[in-house]
C-alpha positions as CSV (number, residue, x, y, z in Angstrom):
1,X,104.7,98.6,137.0
2,X,101.5,99.7,135.1
3,X,103.6,101.6,132.5
4,X,105.6,98.4,131.9
5,X,102.6,96.2,131.3
6,X,100.4,98.9,129.7
7,X,102.4,101.7,128.3
8,X,100.9,105.0,127.2
9,X,100.4,105.2,123.4
10,X,100.1,108.3,121.2
11,X,96.6,109.3,120.0
12,X,95.9,112.2,117.8
13,X,92.7,114.2,118.0
14,X,90.6,113.9,114.9
15,X,89.3,117.4,115.2
16,X,92.4,119.5,115.9
17,X,95.4,117.1,115.5
18,X,96.6,117.5,119.1
19,X,98.6,114.5,120.1
20,X,98.4,113.1,123.6
21,X,99.6,109.9,125.3
22,X,96.7,107.6,126.3
23,X,96.1,104.2,127.9
24,X,92.8,102.3,128.0
25,X,92.5,100.0,131.0
26,X,89.0,99.0,129.9
27,X,86.4,100.1,127.5
28,X,85.0,102.4,130.2
29,X,88.3,103.8,131.6
30,X,91.0,105.9,129.8
31,X,94.0,107.7,131.1
32,X,95.2,110.7,129.0
33,X,98.4,112.6,129.5
34,X,98.4,116.1,127.9
35,X,101.5,117.9,126.7
36,X,101.7,121.7,126.7
37,X,101.6,121.6,122.9
38,X,98.4,119.5,122.9
39,X,96.7,121.8,125.4
40,X,97.6,124.8,123.3
41,X,96.3,123.1,120.1
42,X,93.0,121.8,121.6
43,X,90.1,123.8,120.2
44,X,87.8,122.9,123.0
45,X,90.3,124.0,125.6
46,X,90.5,127.4,123.9
47,X,86.7,127.8,124.0
48,X,85.5,129.8,127.0
49,X,83.4,128.0,129.6
50,X,79.9,129.3,129.8
51,X,79.0,130.7,133.2
52,X,76.1,128.3,133.6
53,X,78.5,125.3,133.1
54,X,81.1,126.8,135.4
55,X,78.6,126.8,138.4
56,X,78.2,123.0,138.0
57,X,81.9,122.2,138.3
58,X,83.7,121.5,141.6
59,X,86.8,123.3,140.3
60,X,85.2,126.0,138.2
61,X,88.3,126.8,136.2
62,X,89.5,123.3,135.5
63,X,89.5,121.9,132.0
64,X,87.0,119.1,132.0
65,X,88.5,117.4,128.9
66,X,87.8,117.4,125.2
67,X,84.9,115.5,123.7
68,X,86.6,115.3,120.3
69,X,89.7,113.7,121.9
70,X,87.5,111.3,123.9
71,X,86.0,110.2,120.6
72,X,89.4,109.8,119.0
73,X,90.7,107.7,121.9
74,X,87.6,105.4,121.7
75,X,88.0,105.2,117.9
76,X,91.7,104.2,118.2
77,X,90.7,101.5,120.7
78,X,88.0,100.2,118.4
79,X,90.4,100.2,115.4
80,X,93.0,98.4,117.5
81,X,95.7,101.1,117.4
82,X,95.2,101.8,121.1
83,X,95.5,98.6,123.2
84,X,92.7,97.9,125.7
85,X,94.3,96.0,128.6
86,X,91.1,94.5,129.9
87,X,90.1,91.3,128.1
88,X,86.4,92.1,128.2
89,X,84.9,92.6,124.7
90,X,83.4,95.9,123.6
91,X,79.7,96.1,124.4
92,X,77.8,96.3,121.2
93,X,75.0,98.3,122.9
94,X,76.3,99.8,126.2
95,X,73.2,102.0,126.6
96,X,71.0,98.8,127.0
97,X,72.8,97.7,130.2
């Protein structure tokens, strides 16, 4: 049902060009579906995890995600090319709340 009312949409990473499927349920929540090609292309995924970072993760070998892609998803939502299904407006200064 969710895919019918809020389908995944393509988003391209501004850093490496990896294309994923994404959905924004709200300004604070995103769902990203990676393809094998996107995972291979992602520059942050290819960067080895520092041992100090690995200790702080529950699953020490899991890919935590890509900060450049997160920024691209947010930018697409702000531009309106990625639909945000929640009707709540974007907070102008979210750090103040």
